VOZA-275879 format. One record per atom (N, C-alpha, C): residue number from 1; residue in one letter; chain; atom name; x, y negated, z negated. Coordinates in nm, 3 decimals, padded with zeros to 5 digits. Layout:
N
<atom NUM "A" "A" "CA" <X Y Z>>,
...
END
This chain:
90
<atom 1 "M" "A" "N" <02.699 01.873 -00.599>>,
<atom 1 "M" "A" "CA" <02.782 01.800 -00.502>>,
<atom 1 "M" "A" "C" <02.774 01.870 -00.366>>,
<atom 2 "P" "A" "N" <02.755 01.791 -00.263>>,
<atom 2 "P" "A" "CA" <02.753 01.850 -00.129>>,
<atom 2 "P" "A" "C" <02.893 01.895 -00.087>>,
<atom 3 "N" "A" "N" <02.898 02.008 -00.020>>,
<atom 3 "N" "A" "CA" <03.027 02.063 00.020>>,
<atom 3 "N" "A" "C" <03.061 02.035 00.165>>,
<atom 4 "T" "A" "N" <02.961 02.034 00.250>>,
<atom 4 "T" "A" "CA" <02.989 02.017 00.393>>,
<atom 4 "T" "A" "C" <02.971 01.872 00.435>>,
<atom 5 "K" "A" "N" <03.028 01.842 00.549>>,
<atom 5 "K" "A" "CA" <03.020 01.708 00.604>>,
<atom 5 "K" "A" "C" <02.875 01.670 00.633>>,
<atom 6 "S" "A" "N" <02.800 01.766 00.686>>,
<atom 6 "S" "A" "CA" <02.660 01.739 00.719>>,
<atom 6 "S" "A" "C" <02.576 01.717 00.593>>,
<atom 7 "A" "A" "N" <02.609 01.788 00.486>>,
<atom 7 "A" "A" "CA" <02.535 01.771 00.360>>,
<atom 7 "A" "A" "C" <02.564 01.634 00.299>>,
<atom 8 "I" "A" "N" <02.686 01.586 00.316>>,
<atom 8 "I" "A" "CA" <02.723 01.453 00.265>>,
<atom 8 "I" "A" "C" <02.645 01.347 00.342>>,
<atom 9 "K" "A" "N" <02.639 01.362 00.474>>,
<atom 9 "K" "A" "CA" <02.564 01.266 00.556>>,
<atom 9 "K" "A" "C" <02.416 01.271 00.521>>,
<atom 10 "R" "A" "N" <02.365 01.391 00.501>>,
<atom 10 "R" "A" "CA" <02.224 01.409 00.466>>,
<atom 10 "R" "A" "C" <02.192 01.335 00.335>>,
<atom 11 "E" "A" "N" <02.281 01.345 00.240>>,
<atom 11 "E" "A" "CA" <02.262 01.277 00.111>>,
<atom 11 "E" "A" "C" <02.260 01.125 00.129>>,
<atom 12 "R" "A" "N" <02.347 01.074 00.215>>,
<atom 12 "R" "A" "CA" <02.348 00.930 00.244>>,
<atom 12 "R" "A" "C" <02.217 00.887 00.307>>,
<atom 13 "K" "A" "N" <02.168 00.965 00.403>>,
<atom 13 "K" "A" "CA" <02.044 00.932 00.472>>,
<atom 13 "K" "A" "C" <01.925 00.934 00.376>>,
<atom 14 "I" "A" "N" <01.924 01.031 00.286>>,
<atom 14 "I" "A" "CA" <01.815 01.042 00.189>>,
<atom 14 "I" "A" "C" <01.812 00.918 00.099>>,
<atom 15 "K" "A" "N" <01.928 00.870 00.058>>,
<atom 15 "K" "A" "CA" <01.934 00.750 -00.028>>,
<atom 15 "K" "A" "C" <01.877 00.629 00.044>>,
<atom 16 "V" "A" "N" <01.910 00.614 00.171>>,
<atom 16 "V" "A" "CA" <01.862 00.500 00.250>>,
<atom 16 "V" "A" "C" <01.711 00.509 00.269>>,
<atom 17 "R" "A" "N" <01.662 00.628 00.304>>,
<atom 17 "R" "A" "CA" <01.518 00.646 00.325>>,
<atom 17 "R" "A" "C" <01.439 00.627 00.196>>,
<atom 18 "T" "A" "N" <01.494 00.676 00.085>>,
<atom 18 "T" "A" "CA" <01.427 00.661 -00.044>>,
<atom 18 "T" "A" "C" <01.414 00.514 -00.080>>,
<atom 19 "A" "A" "N" <01.519 00.438 -00.058>>,
<atom 19 "A" "A" "CA" <01.515 00.294 -00.088>>,
<atom 19 "A" "A" "C" <01.412 00.224 00.001>>,
<atom 20 "H" "A" "N" <01.409 00.260 00.127>>,
<atom 20 "H" "A" "CA" <01.314 00.200 00.221>>,
<atom 20 "H" "A" "C" <01.170 00.232 00.181>>,
<atom 21 "N" "A" "N" <01.144 00.359 00.151>>,
<atom 21 "N" "A" "CA" <01.009 00.401 00.113>>,
<atom 21 "N" "A" "C" <00.965 00.336 -00.017>>,
<atom 22 "K" "A" "N" <01.058 00.323 -00.111>>,
<atom 22 "K" "A" "CA" <01.026 00.261 -00.239>>,
<atom 22 "K" "A" "C" <00.989 00.115 -00.219>>,
<atom 23 "A" "A" "N" <01.060 00.046 -00.132>>,
<atom 23 "A" "A" "CA" <01.031 -00.095 -00.104>>,
<atom 23 "A" "A" "C" <00.895 -00.110 -00.038>>,
<atom 24 "K" "A" "N" <00.864 -00.021 00.055>>,
<atom 24 "K" "A" "CA" <00.735 -00.029 00.125>>,
<atom 24 "K" "A" "C" <00.619 00.002 00.030>>,
<atom 25 "R" "A" "N" <00.637 00.101 -00.059>>,
<atom 25 "R" "A" "CA" <00.532 00.132 -00.155>>,
<atom 25 "R" "A" "C" <00.510 00.016 -00.250>>,
<atom 26 "S" "A" "N" <00.619 -00.047 -00.290>>,
<atom 26 "S" "A" "CA" <00.609 -00.163 -00.379>>,
<atom 26 "S" "A" "C" <00.536 -00.278 -00.310>>,
<atom 27 "E" "A" "N" <00.566 -00.300 -00.183>>,
<atom 27 "E" "A" "CA" <00.500 -00.404 -00.105>>,
<atom 27 "E" "A" "C" <00.349 -00.376 -00.095>>,
<atom 28 "L" "A" "N" <00.314 -00.252 -00.074>>,
<atom 28 "L" "A" "CA" <00.174 -00.211 -00.065>>,
<atom 28 "L" "A" "C" <00.102 -00.240 -00.197>>,
<atom 29 "K" "A" "N" <00.164 -00.203 -00.308>>,
<atom 29 "K" "A" "CA" <00.103 -00.227 -00.440>>,
<atom 29 "K" "A" "C" <00.086 -00.376 -00.466>>,
<atom 30 "T" "A" "N" <00.183 -00.456 -00.422>>,
<atom 30 "T" "A" "CA" <00.176 -00.601 -00.442>>,
<atom 30 "T" "A" "C" <00.059 -00.660 -00.364>>,
<atom 31 "V" "A" "N" <00.040 -00.616 -00.241>>,
<atom 31 "V" "A" "CA" <-00.069 -00.667 -00.158>>,
<atom 31 "V" "A" "C" <-00.203 -00.633 -00.223>>,
<atom 32 "I" "A" "N" <-00.217 -00.511 -00.273>>,
<atom 32 "I" "A" "CA" <-00.341 -00.469 -00.338>>,
<atom 32 "I" "A" "C" <-00.363 -00.549 -00.466>>,
<atom 33 "R" "A" "N" <-00.258 -00.571 -00.543>>,
<atom 33 "R" "A" "CA" <-00.269 -00.649 -00.667>>,
<atom 33 "R" "A" "C" <-00.311 -00.792 -00.638>>,
<atom 34 "R" "A" "N" <-00.254 -00.853 -00.535>>,
<atom 34 "R" "A" "CA" <-00.291 -00.991 -00.499>>,
<atom 34 "R" "A" "C" <-00.438 -00.999 -00.457>>,
<atom 35 "Y" "A" "N" <-00.485 -00.897 -00.387>>,
<atom 35 "Y" "A" "CA" <-00.626 -00.894 -00.347>>,
<atom 35 "Y" "A" "C" <-00.715 -00.886 -00.471>>,
<atom 36 "K" "A" "N" <-00.680 -00.798 -00.564>>,
<atom 36 "K" "A" "CA" <-00.761 -00.782 -00.685>>,
<atom 36 "K" "A" "C" <-00.762 -00.910 -00.768>>,
<atom 37 "E" "A" "N" <-00.649 -00.979 -00.773>>,
<atom 37 "E" "A" "CA" <-00.643 -01.106 -00.846>>,
<atom 37 "E" "A" "C" <-00.730 -01.211 -00.779>>,
<atom 38 "A" "A" "N" <-00.727 -01.216 -00.647>>,
<atom 38 "A" "A" "CA" <-00.810 -01.312 -00.573>>,
<atom 38 "A" "A" "C" <-00.958 -01.280 -00.592>>,
<atom 39 "L" "A" "N" <-00.990 -01.153 -00.599>>,
<atom 39 "L" "A" "CA" <-01.128 -01.111 -00.620>>,
<atom 39 "L" "A" "C" <-01.177 -01.151 -00.759>>,
<atom 40 "A" "A" "N" <-01.090 -01.133 -00.858>>,
<atom 40 "A" "A" "CA" <-01.126 -01.169 -00.995>>,
<atom 40 "A" "A" "C" <-01.144 -01.320 -01.010>>,
<atom 41 "A" "A" "N" <-01.062 -01.397 -00.937>>,
<atom 41 "A" "A" "CA" <-01.068 -01.543 -00.945>>,
<atom 41 "A" "A" "C" <-01.172 -01.601 -00.849>>,
<atom 42 "N" "A" "N" <-01.240 -01.513 -00.774>>,
<atom 42 "N" "A" "CA" <-01.338 -01.555 -00.673>>,
<atom 42 "N" "A" "C" <-01.276 -01.654 -00.574>>,
<atom 43 "S" "A" "N" <-01.157 -01.621 -00.529>>,
<atom 43 "S" "A" "CA" <-01.083 -01.705 -00.435>>,
<atom 43 "S" "A" "C" <-01.147 -01.701 -00.296>>,
<atom 44 "S" "A" "N" <-01.124 -01.805 -00.220>>,
<atom 44 "S" "A" "CA" <-01.186 -01.813 -00.086>>,
<atom 44 "S" "A" "C" <-01.117 -01.724 00.016>>,
<atom 45 "N" "A" "N" <-00.993 -01.682 -00.010>>,
<atom 45 "N" "A" "CA" <-00.920 -01.602 00.088>>,
<atom 45 "N" "A" "C" <-00.923 -01.452 00.056>>,
<atom 46 "K" "A" "N" <-01.021 -01.408 -00.022>>,
<atom 46 "K" "A" "CA" <-01.025 -01.266 -00.059>>,
<atom 46 "K" "A" "C" <-01.051 -01.174 00.060>>,
<atom 47 "E" "A" "N" <-01.129 -01.221 00.159>>,
<atom 47 "E" "A" "CA" <-01.154 -01.138 00.277>>,
<atom 47 "E" "A" "C" <-01.027 -01.120 00.360>>,
<atom 48 "E" "A" "N" <-00.947 -01.228 00.370>>,
<atom 48 "E" "A" "CA" <-00.821 -01.218 00.444>>,
<atom 48 "E" "A" "C" <-00.725 -01.123 00.374>>,
<atom 49 "L" "A" "N" <-00.721 -01.131 00.241>>,
<atom 49 "L" "A" "CA" <-00.634 -01.042 00.166>>,
<atom 49 "L" "A" "C" <-00.681 -00.897 00.177>>,
<atom 50 "L" "A" "N" <-00.812 -00.877 00.185>>,
<atom 50 "L" "A" "CA" <-00.865 -00.742 00.204>>,
<atom 50 "L" "A" "C" <-00.821 -00.686 00.339>>,
<atom 51 "K" "A" "N" <-00.830 -00.767 00.443>>,
<atom 51 "K" "A" "CA" <-00.787 -00.723 00.576>>,
<atom 51 "K" "A" "C" <-00.639 -00.685 00.575>>,
<atom 52 "L" "A" "N" <-00.559 -00.768 00.507>>,
<atom 52 "L" "A" "CA" <-00.415 -00.740 00.498>>,
<atom 52 "L" "A" "C" <-00.390 -00.610 00.423>>,
<atom 53 "A" "A" "N" <-00.462 -00.589 00.312>>,
<atom 53 "A" "A" "CA" <-00.445 -00.467 00.233>>,
<atom 53 "A" "A" "C" <-00.483 -00.344 00.314>>,
<atom 54 "I" "A" "N" <-00.593 -00.353 00.388>>,
<atom 54 "I" "A" "CA" <-00.636 -00.240 00.471>>,
<atom 54 "I" "A" "C" <-00.534 -00.211 00.580>>,
<atom 55 "K" "A" "N" <-00.482 -00.316 00.639>>,
<atom 55 "K" "A" "CA" <-00.379 -00.300 00.743>>,
<atom 55 "K" "A" "C" <-00.256 -00.230 00.686>>,
<atom 56 "K" "A" "N" <-00.212 -00.274 00.568>>,
<atom 56 "K" "A" "CA" <-00.094 -00.213 00.505>>,
<atom 56 "K" "A" "C" <-00.121 -00.067 00.468>>,
<atom 57 "L" "A" "N" <-00.241 -00.038 00.418>>,
<atom 57 "L" "A" "CA" <-00.275 00.100 00.382>>,
<atom 57 "L" "A" "C" <-00.274 00.190 00.506>>,
<atom 58 "D" "A" "N" <-00.332 00.142 00.616>>,
<atom 58 "D" "A" "CA" <-00.333 00.221 00.739>>,
<atom 58 "D" "A" "C" <-00.192 00.246 00.790>>,
<atom 59 "K" "A" "N" <-00.110 00.143 00.783>>,
<atom 59 "K" "A" "CA" <00.028 00.155 00.830>>,
<atom 59 "K" "A" "C" <00.104 00.257 00.744>>,
<atom 60 "A" "A" "N" <00.085 00.248 00.612>>,
<atom 60 "A" "A" "CA" <00.154 00.340 00.521>>,
<atom 60 "A" "A" "C" <00.108 00.484 00.546>>,
<atom 61 "A" "A" "N" <-00.019 00.503 00.574>>,
<atom 61 "A" "A" "CA" <-00.070 00.638 00.601>>,
<atom 61 "A" "A" "C" <-00.017 00.691 00.733>>,
<atom 62 "S" "A" "N" <-00.007 00.603 00.833>>,
<atom 62 "S" "A" "CA" <00.043 00.649 00.963>>,
<atom 62 "S" "A" "C" <00.191 00.684 00.958>>,
<atom 63 "K" "A" "N" <00.264 00.622 00.866>>,
<atom 63 "K" "A" "CA" <00.408 00.650 00.852>>,
<atom 63 "K" "A" "C" <00.434 00.759 00.748>>,
<atom 64 "N" "A" "N" <00.327 00.823 00.700>>,
<atom 64 "N" "A" "CA" <00.337 00.928 00.597>>,
<atom 64 "N" "A" "C" <00.401 00.879 00.468>>,
<atom 65 "L" "A" "N" <00.383 00.753 00.439>>,
<atom 65 "L" "A" "CA" <00.432 00.698 00.313>>,
<atom 65 "L" "A" "C" <00.335 00.737 00.202>>,
<atom 66 "I" "A" "N" <00.206 00.737 00.234>>,
<atom 66 "I" "A" "CA" <00.102 00.788 00.145>>,
<atom 66 "I" "A" "C" <00.013 00.880 00.228>>,
<atom 67 "H" "A" "N" <-00.063 00.963 00.160>>,
<atom 67 "H" "A" "CA" <-00.151 01.056 00.230>>,
<atom 67 "H" "A" "C" <-00.268 00.981 00.292>>,
<atom 68 "K" "A" "N" <-00.316 01.029 00.404>>,
<atom 68 "K" "A" "CA" <-00.425 00.959 00.474>>,
<atom 68 "K" "A" "C" <-00.552 00.953 00.391>>,
<atom 69 "N" "A" "N" <-00.578 01.057 00.309>>,
<atom 69 "N" "A" "CA" <-00.696 01.055 00.223>>,
<atom 69 "N" "A" "C" <-00.682 00.952 00.111>>,
<atom 70 "K" "A" "N" <-00.561 00.934 00.063>>,
<atom 70 "K" "A" "CA" <-00.538 00.832 -00.040>>,
<atom 70 "K" "A" "C" <-00.563 00.693 00.018>>,
<atom 71 "A" "A" "N" <-00.517 00.671 00.140>>,
<atom 71 "A" "A" "CA" <-00.540 00.542 00.205>>,
<atom 71 "A" "A" "C" <-00.689 00.519 00.224>>,
<atom 72 "S" "A" "N" <-00.760 00.620 00.266>>,
<atom 72 "S" "A" "CA" <-00.904 00.609 00.286>>,
<atom 72 "S" "A" "C" <-00.974 00.580 00.154>>,
<atom 73 "R" "A" "N" <-00.933 00.649 00.049>>,
<atom 73 "R" "A" "CA" <-00.992 00.629 -00.084>>,
<atom 73 "R" "A" "C" <-00.967 00.489 -00.135>>,
<atom 74 "K" "A" "N" <-00.846 00.439 -00.118>>,
<atom 74 "K" "A" "CA" <-00.811 00.303 -00.162>>,
<atom 74 "K" "A" "C" <-00.892 00.199 -00.086>>,
<atom 75 "K" "A" "N" <-00.904 00.217 00.044>>,
<atom 75 "K" "A" "CA" <-00.982 00.122 00.125>>,
<atom 75 "K" "A" "C" <-01.126 00.119 00.078>>,
<atom 76 "S" "A" "N" <-01.181 00.236 00.049>>,
<atom 76 "S" "A" "CA" <-01.318 00.245 00.001>>,
<atom 76 "S" "A" "C" <-01.334 00.172 -00.133>>,
<atom 77 "Q" "A" "N" <-01.238 00.191 -00.223>>,
<atom 77 "Q" "A" "CA" <-01.242 00.125 -00.354>>,
<atom 77 "Q" "A" "C" <-01.235 -00.026 -00.339>>,
<atom 78 "L" "A" "N" <-01.149 -00.074 -00.250>>,
<atom 78 "L" "A" "CA" <-01.134 -00.218 -00.230>>,
<atom 78 "L" "A" "C" <-01.261 -00.279 -00.172>>,
<atom 79 "M" "A" "N" <-01.322 -00.210 -00.076>>,
<atom 79 "M" "A" "CA" <-01.447 -00.259 -00.017>>,
<atom 79 "M" "A" "C" <-01.560 -00.258 -00.119>>,
<atom 80 "K" "A" "N" <-01.564 -00.154 -00.199>>,
<atom 80 "K" "A" "CA" <-01.667 -00.142 -00.302>>,
<atom 80 "K" "A" "C" <-01.654 -00.257 -00.403>>,
<atom 81 "A" "A" "N" <-01.531 -00.292 -00.439>>,
<atom 81 "A" "A" "CA" <-01.507 -00.402 -00.532>>,
<atom 81 "A" "A" "C" <-01.552 -00.534 -00.472>>,
<atom 82 "L" "A" "N" <-01.525 -00.554 -00.343>>,
<atom 82 "L" "A" "CA" <-01.568 -00.677 -00.276>>,
<atom 82 "L" "A" "C" <-01.720 -00.686 -00.272>>,
<atom 83 "N" "A" "N" <-01.787 -00.576 -00.238>>,
<atom 83 "N" "A" "CA" <-01.932 -00.576 -00.231>>,
<atom 83 "N" "A" "C" <-01.995 -00.602 -00.369>>,
<atom 84 "A" "A" "N" <-01.935 -00.545 -00.474>>,
<atom 84 "A" "A" "CA" <-01.986 -00.567 -00.608>>,
<atom 84 "A" "A" "C" <-01.968 -00.712 -00.650>>,
<atom 85 "A" "A" "N" <-01.855 -00.772 -00.614>>,
<atom 85 "A" "A" "CA" <-01.828 -00.912 -00.649>>,
<atom 85 "A" "A" "C" <-01.923 -01.005 -00.575>>,
<atom 86 "Q" "A" "N" <-01.951 -00.973 -00.449>>,
<atom 86 "Q" "A" "CA" <-02.043 -01.057 -00.371>>,
<atom 86 "Q" "A" "C" <-02.186 -01.043 -00.423>>,
<atom 87 "A" "A" "N" <-02.224 -00.925 -00.467>>,
<atom 87 "A" "A" "CA" <-02.358 -00.905 -00.522>>,
<atom 87 "A" "A" "C" <-02.373 -00.979 -00.654>>,
<atom 88 "A" "A" "N" <-02.265 -00.983 -00.732>>,
<atom 88 "A" "A" "CA" <-02.269 -01.053 -00.861>>,
<atom 88 "A" "A" "C" <-02.280 -01.204 -00.841>>,
<atom 89 "N" "A" "N" <-02.220 -01.255 -00.733>>,
<atom 89 "N" "A" "CA" <-02.222 -01.399 -00.708>>,
<atom 89 "N" "A" "C" <-02.355 -01.447 -00.651>>,
<atom 90 "N" "A" "N" <-02.432 -01.358 -00.592>>,
<atom 90 "N" "A" "CA" <-02.559 -01.398 -00.531>>,
<atom 90 "N" "A" "C" <-02.673 -01.392 -00.627>>,
END
Protein backbone atom coordinates (compact mmCIF):
# COMPACT_ATOMS: atom_id res chain seq x y z
CA UNK A 1 0.00 0.00 0.00
CA UNK A 2 1.30 3.44 -0.85
CA UNK A 3 1.90 5.65 2.15
CA UNK A 4 2.46 9.09 0.67
CA UNK A 5 0.17 11.27 -1.34
CA UNK A 6 2.56 11.23 -4.29
CA UNK A 7 2.78 7.42 -4.21
CA UNK A 8 -1.02 7.20 -4.30
CA UNK A 9 -1.15 9.51 -7.32
CA UNK A 10 1.66 7.55 -8.97
CA UNK A 11 -0.34 4.33 -8.55
CA UNK A 12 -3.39 5.96 -10.17
CA UNK A 13 -1.30 7.17 -13.10
CA UNK A 14 0.26 3.73 -13.59
CA UNK A 15 -3.20 2.13 -13.78
CA UNK A 16 -4.33 4.61 -16.44
CA UNK A 17 -1.15 4.20 -18.51
CA UNK A 18 -1.28 0.41 -18.24
CA UNK A 19 -4.86 0.37 -19.51
CA UNK A 20 -3.96 2.69 -22.38
CA UNK A 21 -0.89 0.66 -23.38
CA UNK A 22 -2.83 -2.60 -23.18
CA UNK A 23 -5.52 -1.20 -25.49
CA UNK A 24 -2.95 0.03 -28.00
CA UNK A 25 -1.10 -3.31 -28.00
CA UNK A 26 -4.38 -5.11 -28.53
CA UNK A 27 -5.25 -2.79 -31.42
CA UNK A 28 -1.85 -3.49 -32.99
CA UNK A 29 -2.35 -7.26 -32.72
CA UNK A 30 -5.81 -6.95 -34.26
CA UNK A 31 -4.49 -5.01 -37.26
CA UNK A 32 -1.78 -7.62 -37.83
CA UNK A 33 -4.29 -10.47 -37.49
CA UNK A 34 -6.66 -8.86 -40.00
CA UNK A 35 -3.77 -8.49 -42.46
CA UNK A 36 -2.81 -12.15 -42.07
CA UNK A 37 -6.42 -13.22 -42.58
CA UNK A 38 -6.69 -11.10 -45.73
CA UNK A 39 -3.44 -12.59 -46.98
CA UNK A 40 -4.67 -16.14 -46.38
CA UNK A 41 -7.96 -15.38 -48.16
CA UNK A 42 -6.08 -13.64 -51.01
CA UNK A 43 -8.21 -10.54 -50.44
CA UNK A 44 -7.86 -7.52 -52.71
CA UNK A 45 -7.19 -5.10 -49.85
CA UNK A 46 -4.15 -6.90 -48.41
CA UNK A 47 -1.75 -4.15 -49.53
CA UNK A 48 -3.84 -1.50 -47.76
CA UNK A 49 -3.94 -3.61 -44.61
CA UNK A 50 -0.16 -4.04 -44.83
CA UNK A 51 0.32 -0.27 -45.02
CA UNK A 52 -1.95 0.15 -41.99
CA UNK A 53 -0.08 -2.53 -40.04
CA UNK A 54 3.28 -0.93 -40.83
CA UNK A 55 1.96 2.48 -39.82
CA UNK A 56 0.69 1.09 -36.49
CA UNK A 57 3.99 -0.72 -35.85
CA UNK A 58 6.00 2.45 -36.49
CA UNK A 59 3.72 4.46 -34.24
CA UNK A 60 3.97 1.87 -31.45
CA UNK A 61 7.76 1.85 -31.72
CA UNK A 62 7.97 5.64 -31.65
CA UNK A 63 5.82 5.72 -28.50
CA UNK A 64 7.99 3.01 -26.87
CA UNK A 65 5.02 0.67 -26.73
CA UNK A 66 7.18 -1.98 -28.41
CA UNK A 67 10.90 -2.03 -29.09
CA UNK A 68 12.04 -0.55 -32.39
CA UNK A 69 13.78 -3.81 -33.37
CA UNK A 70 10.58 -5.75 -32.74
CA UNK A 71 8.69 -3.35 -35.00
CA UNK A 72 11.33 -3.74 -37.68
CA UNK A 73 11.24 -7.53 -37.36
CA UNK A 74 7.43 -7.62 -37.59
CA UNK A 75 7.42 -5.38 -40.66
CA UNK A 76 9.97 -7.65 -42.31
CA UNK A 77 7.88 -10.75 -41.53
CA UNK A 78 4.72 -9.14 -42.92
CA UNK A 79 6.47 -8.09 -46.13
CA UNK A 80 8.04 -11.52 -46.50
CA UNK A 81 4.59 -13.13 -46.16
CA UNK A 82 3.16 -10.82 -48.82
CA UNK A 83 6.01 -11.56 -51.23
CA UNK A 84 5.62 -15.31 -50.68
CA UNK A 85 1.86 -15.11 -51.29
CA UNK A 86 2.36 -13.11 -54.48
CA UNK A 87 4.99 -15.56 -55.73
CA UNK A 88 2.62 -18.47 -55.04
CA UNK A 89 -0.17 -16.78 -57.01
CA UNK A 90 1.98 -16.16 -60.08
